N, C-alpha and C positions, 0 to 999 in steps of 0.2 A: 204546572207544566208550561213550557215555553212556546207552545203552539206547534212544535215539530211533530209530524206524523210518526206514530209508533211503528208503522209498516216500513218506514224509510230507514236505511237504504233497502232497496228491494233485494230480497234473498230468493233463491230458487223456490223455496217452499211457499213464500208469500206470492210470488208471481204465478205459480201453478194454481193457487186457490182463487186468485183474481181472474184468471183467464177461464177457468172451468166453471165459473159461477153461472154464466149464461149458456144454455145448450145451443149448439149450432144446428141450423136446419139442414135437412138432408138435401142431396142434389135434386131429388124428385120434387121436393117441396119448392125449391128455388125455381126450377124450370116451370112448374105448374103455376106459380105466382107470376112469373115473368110473362107467360103466355096469356094468362087471364087478364092481367093489367094491360098488356099490349092490345088484346082484342077489344077491351072495353074502353080504354082511354085514348087510343090512337085514332085520329080522324081518318076517314076513308081515303082522302087525298094522299096522306102520307103512306098509307098501306100500299097504294098504287105505286108510289115512288120506290118503296121498299121492294115490291115485286120486280120492278125494273132493275134495281140494283142487284137483286139475286140473280136475275137472268144474265145481266152483264158479267157478274162474277163467274157464273158457271160457264159462260162463253169463253172467258179468259182462261179458266182452268182447262177447258176442253182444248183450246188452241195450244196451250203449253204442253199438255200430255201428248197431243198429236205430234207436236214438234219433237218431243223426246223419243217417241216410238218410231216415227216414220223418217224424220230428218228435216233439215232446213234448206232443202235445195234452192227454192227461190227465197233466199233469206230476207230480201227486202219485203216480200209479201208477208212472211210471217211477222217480221218486225213491225210493219205498218199495221197489220191486224191486231197484234198484241198491244201496241201503243194506243191504238184506237179504243180497245176495250178498257185499258187502264184509264185513259183520259175521259172516256164516257162515264166510267164509274166515279171519277173525281167530280165531274160536272154534275152527276146525279146526287152526290153527297152534298154539294154546294146548294143545289135546288132544295133538297130535303131540309137542310139547316135554315135556309132563308124562308121557306114556306111553313115551317113548324110554328104553330100558334104559341108555343112556349117561348119562342125567341122574338116575339113582337117588339119587346123593349129594345133589343139589340139592333134589329133591322127596322126601326120605325119609319125610315125614309124610303124603304123598298117594299112595294106591294107584292102580293103573290103573283099578280099578272106580270109585273116587271121582272120578277125573279124567273118566271117561266120564259119570258121573251129573251132574257139574257142567256138562259139555258139553250134555247133554240138557236140563237145567233152564234153562240160559242160552238155548238155542234156543227153548224154549217161551215164555220171557219176550220174546225177540226177535220171534217171530212174532205174539204178542199185540199188541206195539207196532206192528208193520208193518200188521196187519189194522186196528188202530185208526186208523192214519195214512191208510190208503187211504180210509176213510170208508165 
């Protein structure tokens, strides 16, 4: 034999047997494992940041739904509020990435305290801009 795989070229029958060899887990198993690993392996500090991100996301969704149902009469107020929630979410994600212990090698020059100070400073600047935009 010249070292060429007998399965090659792939034919539909060969591909089907290769794919179906490993059973795929059900959606329930995937969600259960995700929640179990999240609750056991995620530090408390990151869970707190995740709760903040969930709150900010729900606030943005509520603002958008309210705008769709009621209207956008003071449009600059809606726009500044929605931009504030989106920017707050982005700043929260940056904080989560920088304070994640799994990313220590990537952010070796940035301590958790420095990341939090940057988060607070960026929020102050963000809210000054938002207040200025509201008028």
